[in-house]
Every structure is written in structure tokens, then in C-alpha cells.
C-alpha positions as CSV (number, residue, x, y, z in Angstrom):
1,M,5.9,14.1,15.0
2,D,2.9,13.8,17.6
3,T,0.0,11.2,17.9
4,I,-2.1,13.3,15.6
5,K,-0.1,13.6,12.7
6,R,1.0,9.7,13.3
7,L,-2.3,8.8,12.4
8,A,-3.1,11.1,10.1
9,T,0.2,9.7,8.1
10,L,-1.1,6.0,8.9
11,N,-4.3,6.5,7.8
12,R,-2.8,8.0,4.7
13,I,-0.6,5.2,4.0
14,R,-3.7,2.6,4.4
15,Q,-6.2,4.5,2.0
16,L,-3.3,5.2,-0.9
17,S,-2.3,1.5,-0.3
18,R,-5.9,0.4,-0.6
19,L,-6.8,2.8,-3.5
20,M,-3.8,0.9,-5.4
21,D,-4.8,-2.4,-4.7
22,T,-7.9,-3.4,-3.8
23,S,-10.5,-0.4,-4.2
24,L,-12.1,-1.9,-7.2
25,R,-14.3,-5.3,-6.9
26,V,-14.4,-7.5,-10.0
27,P,-18.2,-8.1,-10.7
28,G,-19.5,-11.3,-10.1
29,T,-16.2,-12.5,-8.0
30,G,-15.0,-11.8,-4.6
31,F,-11.9,-10.3,-6.3
32,R,-10.5,-6.8,-5.8
33,I,-8.1,-4.7,-7.8
34,G,-6.9,-1.4,-7.2
35,L,-5.7,1.3,-9.6
36,D,-2.4,-0.1,-9.8
37,P,-2.8,-2.7,-12.5
38,I,-5.2,0.0,-14.5
39,I,-2.4,2.3,-14.5
40,G,-0.2,0.2,-15.7
41,L,-1.9,-0.3,-18.6
42,I,-0.8,3.0,-20.2
43,P,2.6,2.1,-22.0
44,G,5.6,3.2,-20.4
45,A,4.6,5.6,-18.1
46,G,2.0,3.5,-16.2
47,D,4.4,1.2,-14.1
48,L,6.6,4.7,-13.5
49,I,3.4,6.2,-12.1
50,S,2.3,3.0,-10.3
51,T,6.2,3.1,-8.7
52,A,5.7,6.5,-7.7
53,F,2.9,6.0,-5.8
54,S,4.6,3.1,-4.2
55,A,7.7,4.9,-3.2
56,Y,5.5,7.4,-1.3
57,I,3.9,5.0,0.7
58,I,7.3,3.9,1.5
59,F,8.6,7.0,2.6
60,L,5.6,7.7,4.6
61,A,6.0,4.5,6.4
62,T,10.0,5.7,7.3
63,R,8.4,8.2,9.4
64,F,7.5,5.5,11.7
65,G,11.4,4.4,12.0
66,I,10.8,1.5,10.6
67,P,13.5,-1.1,11.0
68,R,16.0,-1.5,8.1
69,Q,15.2,-5.3,7.4
70,D,11.4,-4.5,7.0
71,L,12.3,-1.3,4.7
72,T,14.7,-3.8,2.8
73,E,11.4,-6.0,2.4
74,M,8.8,-3.3,1.5
75,I,11.1,-1.7,-1.2
76,F,11.8,-5.3,-2.5
77,N,7.9,-5.7,-2.9
78,V,7.8,-2.7,-4.9
79,A,11.0,-3.5,-7.3
80,L,9.5,-6.9,-7.9
81,E,6.2,-5.5,-8.6
82,S,7.8,-2.7,-10.8
83,V,10.1,-5.0,-12.6
84,V,7.7,-8.1,-13.7
85,G,5.0,-5.2,-14.2
86,T,6.9,-3.9,-17.5
87,V,6.1,-7.2,-18.9
88,P,3.3,-6.7,-21.2
89,L,-0.5,-8.0,-19.9
90,V,1.2,-10.3,-17.6
91,G,3.1,-7.6,-15.7
92,D,-0.5,-6.3,-15.1
93,L,-2.0,-9.3,-14.0
94,F,1.0,-10.1,-11.7
95,D,0.1,-6.6,-10.4
96,A,-3.3,-7.2,-9.9
97,F,-2.3,-10.3,-7.9
98,Y,0.9,-9.5,-6.0
99,K,-0.5,-6.4,-4.3
100,S,2.7,-4.8,-3.0
101,N,1.2,-1.8,-1.6
102,I,-1.1,-4.1,0.5
103,R,1.8,-6.3,2.0
104,N,3.7,-3.1,2.7
105,L,0.9,-2.1,4.6
106,A,1.1,-5.2,6.5
107,I,5.0,-4.8,7.3
108,L,4.4,-1.4,8.4
109,E,1.3,-2.5,11.0
110,K,3.4,-5.4,12.2
111,H,5.6,-3.2,13.1
112,L,3.5,-0.6,14.8
113,M,2.0,-3.5,16.9
114,A,5.1,-4.6,18.4
115,V,6.4,-1.1,18.8
116,E,3.5,0.9,19.5
117,P,0.2,-0.9,20.1
118,E,-1.7,1.8,21.4
119,L,-1.1,3.7,18.0
120,E,-2.2,1.0,16.1
121,E,-5.1,0.4,18.1
122,V,-6.5,3.8,18.2
123,A,-5.7,4.0,14.5
124,S,-7.8,1.1,13.6
125,E,-10.9,2.4,15.8
126,V,-10.5,6.0,13.9
127,Y,-10.1,4.3,10.7
128,K,-13.4,1.8,11.0
129,S,-15.5,4.9,12.1
130,E,-14.4,6.9,9.1
131,V,-15.0,4.2,6.8
132,S,-18.6,3.7,8.2
133,V,-19.4,7.0,8.1
134,R,-18.9,6.8,4.3
């Protein structure tokens, strides 16, 4: 995968992670939630949909050659959130606080800083410029 595609993939992972975990600010607080705990309120299908989004993020992360140990940690994060998320209401609160997608993004970014620091630096600059335009 060339650099442009790698940057696009990284930015897609960032956008999806933030959409699912931190896209909305709770009024009157500094706390942020994403669509994950909201979708999780849908009985039965909600947790399945959220897990599918998280699995897609992990799939995209595998394109960067992430080590097995990091991949295992990412899968654990999603599995934990999925299992606890099945508990009505308590699971949705856990989803709001645990933020597995943001955790997985941090694992990927740490890997990229170690292996491809120039890609991470360029990606950060591109992402910051895109966000400031909005």
C-alpha cells in the first residue's frame, strides 16, 4: 500500500474511532461519548452493530502490519466491551467510559510511531488541517 493509501486508511481509522467513542460532548460536562453507547441501547442488535464497527477498525489496522501482541490486545478491548455491553444499561455505561476504539487507535499510533514515525507525523498534520477546515 502506498503512502497516500496508508494515510487515508489511518485517517479513516481515526474518524471511525472518534465517531464511535468521543464524537458527542455531554452538555454541561467535559465528558464525551460516541455512537457506541447510543447504538448499544438498541436491544440485541445494538451491541452487534457496535462490535461490527470495531471489528472493521481492527481490520483496517491490520493493513499496517501491526504485531500479533498488539492485535491481540485490540481484539481483547473489543471483546471486553462487547461482552460487558450485553448487560442492559450497565453495559452501555461501560461502553461510554471504556472506549475500546480510542484505546485501539492509541495502540496503532504507538506502533506507527515506532515503525514509521514519518507516516504518523504526516498523518497528524493532514488530519489537523482537515479538522481545522471544518
